[in-house]
N, C-alpha and C positions, 0 to 999 in steps of 0.2 A: 489658598491655591492662587491668589491673585498675582504672584510674582512671575509666573510663566503661564502664558495663555496657550490653551490646547487648540491649535489651529486645525483647520480642515485637513483631513486625511492623516492627522497624527495618530499615533498608536498609544494605547494605555494598557499596561499590565497591572491587573489587580489580583493580588495573591496573598496567600497565608501559607502555612506549612503543609496543607492538605488539598488546597484547590488553587487553581490559577485560571484567570479569565483574560484572554487577549481581546481588547476592544478597539475599534477604530472610529474616529469622529467623523461622521458623514454629514454633520451639520456645520455651521460656521464657528468662528472663534468666539462669537457672542451668544449663539444659541447652540449649546453643546447637545449633540445627538450621537450617542454611542451605540454602535452595532457590535454585536458579539460575533467575533471571528473564529475563536477556538476556546474550548474549555478543557482544561487538563486536571484530572483528579488523581490523587494518590491512590494506589491499591489498598485494599482493606488491610489493616494491621491488627492482628489478634491482641486481646488483653495481655499485659505483662505476665500475669500469673499463668498463662497457658504457653509462654515462650521460654521460661527458664526454670531451672531447679534451683537449689540452694547455691549461694555464692561458693566459688571454689576456694581452695586453701593452698597456701604456699609455705614451705619451710626453708628458712635460710639460717643455717647454723643451728643454734638452740632456740631460736624464735620461731614461732608459728603464727600466722595471721591470715585472716580471711581476705579474699580479693573483692573488690567492689563489684556490685551488680551491674551488668551491662544494660544500658538504657536502649532497648531496641526501638522504641518510639522516637527518640532523639536521632538515632542512626537513620531511621526512615525519613525523617524530616530533612536531614541533610541530603539524603539520596534524591528526595523529591525536588529539592531546590537545584541540584545539579541537573536533573532531568529537564526542569523548566528552562534552565540556562541553555542547555543543548538545543532544545526546541526553538528558543528565542534566537539562537545564532542562525539556525536553519532558516527561520522565518525572515530575519533581518536581511540575510543574503538573497533569498528567493523573491521577496516582495519589495526589495529596494527601500526599506524603512530607513528615514533619516531622522525622525523625531519619535522618541519613545519616552513615555512617562511611566514611572514605576510606583505603584501604591501597594505597600504591605506593612504589617506590624514590624516593630523594630528588629526582633529576632529573625523573622523571615527575610527582612530586608538585608540584614547583615550576611545571612546565608547566601542569598542571591548575589550580593555584591562579590563575595568570594568565588562563586562558581561561574560568573559571567566572563566571557572572553573579552579581549580588547575590541573586537568587532562590535560587540553589543554594547560595551561601556561607552564607545564613541557615539552611539546612537541616543543614549540616555540624555534627555534634556533636564529632567528634574525627578527627584525622588521624594515621596511623601510617606511618613511613618504613621499610617492609619490602617485600621482593619475594616475594609469594606467589602470583602470578597463575598460574604453571605447576604448582602443587600441586593434588592432588585436593581436592575440597570438604571431605572429612573431616579432612584435614591442616590445611586453612585454619581449620576449626572449632576444632581443637586449639590452634593458634597464637593465635587471637583469645580463646579461653577462658582461656589461661594469664596 
């Protein structure tokens, strides 16, 4: 994380496909002190076995085949990334955020990138593909400071 220094009052989004934390550096660039500003969690998603029946079937001419199973968990992850991006846009415009660092696992990072508006994209200083969302804030600080 040494390529971009997280300066005073810079914002950090630490997210995955089910939880997002928006943090703000209230310390200095050399002594990172992150304060939790907002936590966003995805709604409960029931197990797949409770959400679907057998896959559907289709017939085209003399051939008959089954349709693929819908992955509701994957759909929910995409919806959550879109929801986080929408909230980020509102926060970026309301709080006049100019520097935003995004930390997320590769798949969640890609979903967030697709869902972000140009307003939010212009605020992003750096992106890191790490899964830190379930760590305590002091551990996140250590990872970002190293």
